[in-house]
C-alpha positions, 0 to 999 in steps of 0.5 A: 500500500505504501508504494502505491501511495508514492506513485499516486503522490507523484501523479498528483504532483505532476498534475500540480506542476502542470497547473497554472502559475499558482503553485509556483507563486505560492512557493516562491512567496513562502521563501519571500516571507521567510526571508523578510522575517530572517532577522527576527527568526535568527534572534528568536533561535539565538535567544532560546539557545542562550537561555537553556531551560529544562522540561516543564521549566521553559518559562523564558523560552515560552515568553519569547515565542509568545512575544514573537507571534504576538508581534506578527500581524494576524495571529491569535496567541494563547500563552500557557496553553494547557501547560504552563510553558506551552502556547498556541498561535492560530491564523485562519481564513475561509469557511469552516466546512472547507478549511484544511487545518495545518499544524506546526510544532515548536520544541524548546526544552534543553538538556541538563548541563550541556544546554541545547545539545539537541538543537531544540532552539532550531526546531522552534525556529523552523516551526515558527518560520514555516508557519509565517512563510505559509501564512504570508504566501496564502494571505493573497490567495483568497480561494484557499480556506485554511487554518494554521496552528503553531503549538509550543510543545515543552518537555520532549527531552523528559516528560512528554509534553506532546502527550499531555497536549494529546490528552487535552485534545490539542491535536483533535481537529488538525488534518496534518502536522509538521516539525523538523529536528536537527541532525547530521544530514537531511532525511525525510523520515527516521523511524525513531524508537518507542521508549519507556522510562524506569526509576528503581529504588532499593531500600536496605538497612544502614550500618557501620561498614567496618565495625558491624557490616553484618547488621546492614542490608546493602542497597548498593549491592542490590543496585550493582547486581541489578546493573550487572544483570541488565548489562548481561540481559542486553546480549539476549535482546532482540535486534533493535531493542535497547537498554541503558541506565545510570545509578543516580544515588549510590550512598553517602559515605564509604563507612556507611552501608547504603540503605538507599540507592536509586537507578534510572533506565530507558527501555527502547524497542522499534515498536511500541507494542514490544515495550511490554515484553522488555519491561517484563524482562527488566523487572525480573532482573530488578526483583531478583537483585532485591531478593538476593540482597534482602532489599525492598525494591520499588519499580516505577515505569513512566506512564507516558511511553513514547511511540515510534514515528509512523511513516507517511509515504505521501508526506515523505515524497512531497517533502523530498521533492520540495527539499531538493528544490531548495538544495537539500541532498537526502540520505537513502538509508535511515535505518540506523537511527535509534533515538526517540521522540514524543512526536511518535505519539502525535504521528499515531493520531494525525498524519504527520511529518518529522524530517531531520535536517543537516545544520552544517556540522558532523558533531553528534547530538547530545554533545557539547560540540552540537550545542555550539553548532546549534547556536552558530550562524552557520546553522541558520542557512540550513534551518531556514531552508528546512522551514521552506521545505516544510511550508511548501509541503503544507502548500502542496496539500492545500493546493491538491486535495487528492494529496491530503486524501492520500496522506490520510490513507497512508496514515490509516495503513501505517496504523494498521501495521503498527497495531499488528494488522495486515496492511491489505 
């Protein structure tokens, strides 16, 4: 079903390109409007980069984005939307029954210590730029009923802000949603992995480690035994399953038998439905360590698992065509990436596109070198190019209704596969 989607998308695009000047005019004007706001967009990205804030604490970044859209003509802005550090900005034109509702997402949370080492400041800029470009290009096209929504989605690195917004109904009436993530190269699709978080707490009994250690129950022994067991479990995991963690608290002093230790783990699988099996294996190791050492154990799995991203062949093809038109060179094989994002959950409820984009560096995400690259002037050329491609892809869906229909059919087919049903 996916391959036929690409063919139908190509046919629809051929029809689009053979039409009159409108498609070329709209896409040309997208670039014009993004260029007109280039200075403000650069300042926005640099401002967010300069004040890195952790999940659910993005107060200053939230305020910067709210001010940005409040200053842009025509946007209705709702600060503190659902969450204290989320926002919604909307612009609309046309009849309710006919309009297509397009969404762009902004992320802006940072990592502890190393700041914007995943480039979320650039995600925010790309989403804002694409929305501004599309709105500006459509304002003079009175025959295209449309609603554009920009959602500020906090806490991607820790907590799942998009899942909070999903549960509050923020994505309910969107027809399609876009965002883009910085990486080492341009790729229209990366599957990402499903992920669950796990906090483990061992409780024992303190005692003098030299004078009478036999009176103690060593919670650190439990943590070390669990860590070793989980490390050995890795060699028995299915390909693509990932397991990694840290000991967050291991005791207070060497001469005190630790009575409390705490660990944090991430569990990843290619498909969301496989997380349950991995959780069972992990829990067995954790409980065995408690039993062996005489400790009590508390195992807390997160209640907001991230899903893998559903591929949408129509949106992927459109984005690649538009990306190439603005100078992108796409990598064919994207199977090696194993990061995770709460956009995966969004892609399970509405057709969505989450490409990755090159920012002019070979540095790897979540490193100090990538932090520097995300704040560099060099990255600006690439992030604004990406914004153009996102907005142009949205324009294709507005100009050719068959493309939106096909994107919806791709979404339905991908959902069936994800849920374990036959794609026929």
